[in-house]
Each structure stands twice: as structure tokens, then as C-alpha cells.
C-alpha positions, 0 to 999 in steps of 0.5 A, spaced: 050 827 814 055 823 816 061 826 821 066 825 815 061 829 810 060 835 815 068 835 816 069 835 808 063 841 807 067 845 812 073 844 809 071 846 803 067 852 806 074 854 809 078 853 802 073 856 798 072 863 802 080 864 803 081 862 795 080 869 793 084 872 798 090 867 797 089 868 789 090 876 790 095 876 795 099 869 795 100 863 800 105 866 804 102 873 805 095 870 807 096 869 815 092 864 819 088 870 822 085 872 815 084 865 813 079 864 819 076 871 818 074 870 811 072 863 813 068 865 819 070 860 823 073 860 831 080 861 831 081 854 835 077 850 830 082 850 824 086 845 827 080 841 827 080 841 820 087 842 818 093 839 821 097 845 819 097 851 814 101 847 809 095 841 809 090 847 808 094 849 802 094 842 799 087 842 800 086 849 797 090 846 791 086 839 790 080 843 791 082 848 785 085 843 781 078 839 781 074 845 780 079 847 774 079 840 771 071 840 771 070 847 768 075 844 762 071 838 761 064 842 761 067 847 756 069 841 752 063 837 752 059 844 751 063 845 744 060 841 739 063 843 732 070 840 732 076 839 736 079 845 734 073 849 736 074 846 743 081 848 744 078 855 742 073 854 747 078 853 752 082 859 750 076 863 751 075 860 758 081 862 760 082 869 757 075 870 760 077 867 767 083 871 767 081 878 764 075 880 768 078 882 775 075 876 779 081 873 783 077 868 786 077 864 779 084 866 777 089 860 776 092 858 783 097 854 779 100 861 776 099 865 783 102 860 787 107 855 783 113 859 783 112 861 791 110 854 793 115 849 790 120 852 795 116 851 801 112 845 800 114 838 796 107 836 797 104 842 795 109 842 789 107 835 787 100 837 787 101 842 782 105 837 778 099 832 778 094 838 777 098 840 771 099 833 768 092 832 768 090 838 765 095 837 759 092 830 759 085 832 758 088 837 752 092 832 749 086 828 748 082 833 744 089 835 740 089 827 738 081 827 736 082 834 732 088 830 729 084 824 727 078 829 725 083 834 721 081 840 725 088 840 728 094 840 724 098 834 724 105 837 724 106 835 732 105 830 736 098 831 741 103 831 747 108 835 745 103 840 742 098 840 748 104 841 753 106 847 748 099 849 748 098 849 756 105 852 758 104 858 753 097 859 756 101 859 763 106 864 761 101 868 757 097 868 764 103 871 768 105 876 763 097 879 763 099 880 771 106 883 769 103 888 764 096 888 766 092 887 760 090 882 756 094 883 750 099 877 752 093 872 751 092 875 744 099 874 743 099 867 745 
């Protein structure tokens, strides 16, 4: 393993270890000492891997978005019926991820969006890029669904994908507020 690969591996380990904690408590509420503790790394080592807590947060969001987009691709690829079925599979994937109590898989875009846009322009930009990529994936499925007849033609694919994604983000936030998955049913 090269030095760069080892560095990436350790960074990934630290991020993965701290992600459930941050998903539960938020970025600002988690201190560096807690990140070090869950990552099981010595206190002085953090700055060998990240120049700051903000740089750690940027990497956390990059890894989260990378993982999320991969899971969405896998969900779409595993659905063979039609494009509408892919959209419904996406809804089920999202609902399962956010209703089972496993905070490590919870949507960091929902959890951290309002918190970090005031703290860090770079983190906000990563969130914007990630949501744009997610909407682009959904747009492709909606477009293909409109062509195969399984998705209504009443709205342009990009408009539908944006409305759909934003509705599910809102429903996810509401599930946190009301502590039930009922908002997903309404969405």
C-alpha cells in the first residue's frame, strides 16, 4: 500500500467512525476529542490527516455523498421492471434508511445542511454539489420513465426530479420532528 493509499484509508476510517456520532448530534456539537475517541487515533494524529475540523467536515460530506450516490445507483440497477419502479425503489431505500434508527446511515444533507451553510462556504458547496448530483440521477430516471410511459409526462424531468428530491428531504426532516415515518407516507 502506498503512502497516499494509507493516508486515504486512515482518513476514511476516521470519517466512518465519526459519522454516526455527527449524524446523531450535529457537526458543531461534536468536539475533536470525541472524533479522536471514536476513531481510536492519538490526539496529535488528527492534524496529520486533516488540516482542521472544517477540512474533516468537508471530507465527511464528500465520503457521504460518494456513498449515497453509489447506493442510489445500486438501487436503480437492482430494479429491472421500469423507471417508475426505480423511483419507488428509491423511496423505499430512503424510507428504510431513515426509519430504522440506524443513525450512521441517516441523511447528512438533512442533518447538517442548515447547520453548516453558515459555518463553511466549502461545506455548503459540497452539499450543493451532492444534491445536484442526486437530482441529476433522478432526472435521468424520470426522463427514461417518461419515454417508456411509466412516469407521467405532465412535468419536465428536471422539474419533477427537483420537486421529488426536495419533497423527500422535507419529509426526512419532518420524520425527525414528529418521530414517526408518517411524513414519508404523505410525501
